[in-house]
N, C-alpha and C positions, 0 to 999 in steps of 0.2 A: 502494500498501499507504500502510495507514494504520500509523504513527510507535508503536514499541513490538512489534509485531506480529516473533514468530521468523520467524526465516529460515530454512526447512530449505538444509540443505546432503549434497549425494552424497558418499557417502565414497567414496575415492580408490583404485583398485587398485591392484596390485606393477608394474604395465606402469606407469603411469601416474606410479607416483611415482618408476620406474627412471628414466624418461624425463627427469624435472622433476632427480633428480640428474646426467644426461646432460648437458642442459642447460646445465646452472649450470656446469659444469668445461667447455665448450667456449665458454662464453659466455668467460670465462677465460682462458682459451687463445688468444682469438681477442684481445683483447682488449689483452693482451701484445704479441702480436705486431702486433698496431695502432701499438699507441702507441710501439714500436722504431723500425717504418718512420717512423712522422709526427716523431717525433725526428729520426733523420739525414737527414728530407728537408727538415726545419726548419734545422738545420746547416748544411745543403746550400745553402740558399737563401741563409742570414747570408751565407757565405763569398761567394756568386755576386753577394749586391747590395751588399758591401763591395768589391767589385773585386779578395780577394785568390786569382789564378789558381794560386798555388801552395796555399795553405789549400785551394780547392776541389778542383785535381787529387789532394791526399791525401784527400780524405774519399772521392770520387766511388765507389774499390771499395768502402770497405764501405757506401754509401749503397746502392749498387747489388743488392749481398749481401745488405741487409736485407731490397730489395725481390722481390729471388728469392723467401728463405725463404719471405716469407709467399704466396707464391704454392706454391709446393708443398704450405702447411700448409693452404692451401685459405681461409687470411686475406682476400687481394684475388685480385680477379679480372687475370687475364693481359693481358686486353689492357687493365683501368687501370694492371697494373703499367706494360706495354711503352708507356703515355701517361707517367707517368711518368717515367722513363726516358729517353723522347726529349727532352723537356722539359730534364730535365737536362742531358742530354747537347748541345744545340741552345747550351745559356747560357755553358755550359762553353767550348763550340768555339768563337764568339762572343767570350767575353772574352780568349781564348789570341789571339786575332786579333788585336784591340784593341792586347793588350801587342805 
């Protein structure tokens, strides 16, 4: 297309505009939930990497709760969340065994 040629845009219908609004809202909610889960997992992994069994044990219920809430909201798939919880549990158990 030569430069300077006007581009015709199709007019958006009401349903398309509504879908755009819904998508923006869902994206914001999903991002918030995903951020909450990732922050909890990051804190948990830092405690595990530091070898602090007491802090890790204290963070575990809050981390699992955040993961479960993300499943309920539809932000995370169940299998993904189960994998996260399994790996955290294994690391926590191995840390407790070492102590």
